[in-house]
C-alpha positions as a Markdown table, in Angstrom:
| # | Residue | x | y | z |
|---|---|---|---|---|
| 1 | Met | 9.0 | -8.8 | 40.1 |
| 2 | Met | 9.7 | -5.2 | 39.3 |
| 3 | Arg | 11.3 | -6.1 | 35.8 |
| 4 | Ser | 8.0 | -8.0 | 34.9 |
| 5 | Thr | 5.8 | -5.1 | 35.9 |
| 6 | Phe | 7.9 | -2.8 | 33.8 |
| 7 | Val | 7.7 | -5.1 | 30.8 |
| 8 | Phe | 3.9 | -5.3 | 31.3 |
| 9 | Ala | 3.5 | -1.6 | 31.4 |
| 10 | Ile | 5.5 | -1.1 | 28.2 |
| 11 | Ala | 3.5 | -3.8 | 26.4 |
| 12 | Ala | 0.3 | -2.1 | 27.5 |
| 13 | Val | 1.4 | 1.3 | 26.3 |
| 14 | Thr | 2.4 | -0.1 | 22.9 |
| 15 | Ile | -0.9 | -1.8 | 22.5 |
| 16 | Ile | -2.8 | 1.4 | 23.5 |
| 17 | Ala | -0.6 | 3.4 | 21.1 |
| 18 | Thr | -0.9 | 1.1 | 18.3 |
| 19 | Ser | -4.7 | 0.9 | 18.4 |
| 20 | Thr | -5.1 | 4.7 | 18.7 |
| 21 | Met | -2.8 | 5.1 | 15.6 |
| 22 | Leu | -4.9 | 2.5 | 13.6 |
| 23 | Arg | -8.1 | 4.3 | 14.4 |
| 24 | Ser | -6.8 | 7.8 | 13.6 |
| 25 | Arg | -5.6 | 6.6 | 10.1 |
| 26 | Ser | -9.1 | 5.7 | 8.8 |
| 27 | Leu | -10.0 | 8.2 | 6.4 |
| 28 | Ser | -13.4 | 9.0 | 4.9 |
| 29 | Ile | -13.4 | 9.4 | 1.3 |
| 30 | Glu | -16.1 | 11.2 | -0.4 |
| 31 | Pro | -17.8 | 9.0 | -3.2 |
| 32 | Ala | -17.7 | 12.0 | -5.6 |
| 33 | Leu | -14.0 | 12.4 | -5.0 |
| 34 | Ala | -13.2 | 8.8 | -5.1 |
| 35 | Ala | -14.8 | 8.2 | -8.6 |
| 36 | Met | -12.8 | 8.1 | -11.6 |
| 37 | Pro | -13.7 | 10.5 | -14.4 |
| 38 | Ser | -14.9 | 9.1 | -17.6 |
| 39 | Leu | -12.5 | 8.6 | -20.6 |
| 40 | Gln | -14.3 | 11.4 | -22.5 |
| 41 | Glu | -13.8 | 13.9 | -19.7 |
| 42 | Leu | -10.1 | 12.9 | -19.4 |
| 43 | His | -9.6 | 13.4 | -23.2 |
| 44 | Ala | -11.4 | 16.8 | -23.2 |
| 45 | Thr | -9.2 | 17.9 | -20.2 |
| 46 | Ala | -6.0 | 16.8 | -21.9 |
| 47 | Gly | -6.9 | 18.4 | -25.2 |
| 48 | Val | -6.5 | 15.1 | -27.1 |
| 49 | Asp | -8.6 | 16.5 | -30.1 |
| 50 | Lys | -6.0 | 19.3 | -30.6 |
| 51 | Leu | -3.1 | 16.8 | -31.1 |
| 52 | Pro | -1.8 | 16.5 | -34.6 |
| 53 | Ala | -2.4 | 13.2 | -36.4 |
| 54 | Gln | 0.6 | 10.9 | -36.7 |
| 55 | His | 1.6 | 9.1 | -39.7 |
| 56 | Ile | 3.3 | 5.7 | -38.9 |
| 57 | Glu | 5.4 | 4.2 | -41.6 |
| 58 | Asp | 5.8 | 0.8 | -40.1 |
| 59 | Leu | 2.3 | -0.6 | -39.8 |
| 60 | Ser | 3.5 | -4.0 | -39.1 |
| 61 | Val | 3.8 | -2.9 | -35.4 |
| 62 | Ile | 0.1 | -2.0 | -35.4 |
| 63 | Phe | -1.2 | -4.8 | -37.6 |
| 64 | Pro | 1.2 | -7.7 | -37.3 |
| 65 | Thr | 1.1 | -10.5 | -39.8 |
| 66 | Glu | -0.3 | -13.8 | -38.6 |
| 67 | Thr | 2.2 | -16.5 | -37.8 |
| 68 | Lys | 1.6 | -20.2 | -38.4 |
| 69 | Gln | 2.6 | -22.2 | -35.4 |
């Protein structure tokens, strides 16, 4: 009898602690903070326009020839 009361008490404490933890983990995210910036804003921030132009000698990587199947 004493053992079943102890097990019941431990189970109740575990359930209460779990439900409290789950409620406290819900985060409110501001819509402005959650939005992804546009591609133009990312490029401007990274300074992509300041990078030097690259010359690629093997254009078959970029424009592969069509293969007949």
